C-alpha positions in Angstrom: 152.1 140.2 182.0 154.7 138.2 179.2 157.1 140.6 177.3 158.4 138.8 174.5 161.5 139.8 172.5 161.6 139.6 168.5 164.9 140.1 166.9 167.1 139.3 164.2 170.0 141.1 162.0 169.4 142.9 159.1 167.5 141.5 156.2 166.9 138.4 158.1 162.8 139.2 157.8 162.2 140.8 161.3 159.5 142.6 160.1 157.8 140.1 157.7 157.4 137.8 161.1 156.5 140.9 163.4 153.7 141.4 161.1 152.4 137.7 160.9 152.5 137.9 164.9 150.8 141.0 164.9 148.1 139.2 162.2 147.6 136.5 164.8 146.7 139.2 167.4 150.1 140.0 169.2 150.3 143.8 170.2 153.7 145.0 168.7 156.1 147.8 170.4 158.3 148.1 167.2 161.4 150.1 168.1 162.1 151.2 164.5 158.5 153.2 165.1 159.5 154.6 168.1 163.5 155.1 167.1 161.4 157.5 164.3 159.4 159.2 166.5 162.2 160.4 168.9 163.6 161.6 166.0 160.9 164.3 164.5 161.7 167.8 164.3 162.2 169.8 167.5 162.4 166.7 169.9 165.4 166.5 172.1 166.9 163.6 170.1 166.6 165.7 167.3 168.3 169.2 168.4 171.2 166.5 169.6 171.7 164.8 166.4 171.6 168.5 164.2 174.0 169.9 166.9 176.6 167.2 166.6 176.2 166.0 162.7 175.0 169.5 161.1 172.2 170.6 158.9 173.6 168.7 156.2 171.8 165.9 157.4 168.1 167.6 157.3 165.9 167.2 154.5 164.1 170.3 153.2 161.0 169.5 155.8 163.8 169.4 158.4 163.2 165.7 159.1 166.6 163.7 159.6 167.5 162.2 155.9 168.0 158.5 157.7 169.8 157.3 154.5 172.4 160.1 154.3 173.1 159.6 157.6 173.2 155.9 158.2 175.8 155.8 155.3 177.8 158.4 157.2 177.8 156.3 160.3 178.3 152.7 158.9 181.5 153.5 157.9 182.5 155.0 161.2 182.1 152.9 164.4 182.9 155.9 166.8 180.0 158.2 165.2 177.5 155.4 165.1 178.5 154.6 168.9 177.6 158.3 169.7 174.6 158.3 167.1 173.3 155.4 169.7 174.1 157.2 172.5 171.9 160.2 171.5 169.2 157.8 170.4 168.8 154.8 172.5 168.0 156.1 175.8 164.8 158.3 174.4 164.0 155.0 172.3 164.1 152.8 175.8 161.6 155.1 177.8 159.3 155.2 175.2 159.7 151.3 174.8 159.1 151.4 178.5 155.8 153.6 178.5 154.6 151.4 176.0 155.1 148.1 178.1 153.6 150.1 181.4 150.4 151.0 179.3 149.7 147.2 178.1 150.7 146.1 181.7 148.2 148.6 183.2 145.9 147.2 180.6 146.0 143.9 181.8 147.5 142.4 178.3 149.0 139.0 178.7 151.4 139.1 176.3 153.4 142.1 174.3 155.9 141.7 171.6 158.9 143.8 171.4 160.3 144.0 168.0 164.0 145.4 168.4 166.8 144.8 165.8 169.3 145.3 168.4 167.7 143.9 171.4 170.6 142.3 172.4 173.2 145.2 172.1 170.7 147.0 174.8 169.9 146.8 178.1 166.2 145.8 177.5 167.5 142.6 176.9 167.9 142.4 181.3 163.8 142.1 181.2 162.6 141.0 178.2 162.4 137.2 178.0 161.5 135.1 176.1 163.5 136.3 172.9 162.7 135.1 169.4 165.5 135.5 166.9 164.3 135.5 163.0 167.4 134.0 161.6 168.3 133.6 157.8 171.4 132.2 156.5 174.3 134.6 155.4 173.7 133.9 151.8 169.9 135.0 151.7 170.5 137.8 154.0 173.3 139.3 151.8 170.7 138.8 148.7 168.0 140.5 150.3 170.1 143.5 151.3 171.3 143.7 147.7 168.0 143.6 146.1 166.3 145.7 149.0 168.4 148.4 149.5 170.1 148.2 146.0 174.1 148.2 147.8 176.7 146.2 146.2 178.0 143.2 148.0 180.9 144.7 150.0 178.4 147.6 151.7 175.7 144.7 152.5 178.4 142.6 154.0 179.7 145.7 156.0 175.9 146.9 157.2 175.6 142.6 158.3 179.1 142.9 160.2 178.1 146.5 161.9 175.6 144.1 164.0 176.3 141.2 166.3 176.2 138.0 164.3 172.6 136.2 163.5 174.7 133.2 165.0 175.6 134.4 168.5 171.9 136.0 168.3 170.9 132.2 167.7 172.8 131.3 170.5 171.5 133.2 173.4 167.5 133.3 172.1 165.2 131.0 173.9 163.4 130.6 170.4 164.2 130.8 166.6 162.4 131.1 163.5 164.3 129.9 160.3 163.1 132.7 157.3 165.9 131.1 154.6 163.1 129.5 153.0 159.6 130.1 151.7 157.1 132.5 152.9 154.7 129.8 154.1 157.5 127.9 155.9 157.9 130.9 158.2 154.0 131.2 158.6 153.7 127.6 159.9 157.0 128.1 162.1 155.2 131.4 163.7 151.9 129.7 163.9 153.3 127.1 166.3 155.0 129.6 168.7 152.2 131.6 169.0 150.4 128.6 170.4 153.0 128.0 172.4 153.6 131.4 173.7 149.7 131.9 174.3 149.1 128.7 175.7 
């Protein structure tokens, strides 16, 4: 079974590209969805996060207020690293379970959609890796529009991740999502043919 990684940077369009691959038939293990599952009320990671960051980060329904927690940790690298230590191991475990299910089902290819793929141990066994790239100005503009943040906040969020240039350098494949949706769709289709040949 081929385990393909799909990664990118914040506001690079990775989710759009992931959906394009899904429409072509790729089974997707989405790390963002897994990350939401592992912090559901009562689960191990949820308990540790509440214990460490306080009940003030909870909404009325006991769900973690991800936006509020994100604002808090983006400006504090040590807190962001600590939050990652609480959430990443259960996320890896769930992704590995998903890969195992596809392997047992004899799926020929599964795609792991993970923004922080290169920052985690998952990179050791997921090959090839596709990076979704957008030029810096496109990335900043999208982030400002999408999250209603200032340019400085957008830059701070972008700088908190491994640079897209570095991700491009490490990747086996790059999809440039700086232009039109049609151009991106064509790149995805050509790469899908190559991966499934």
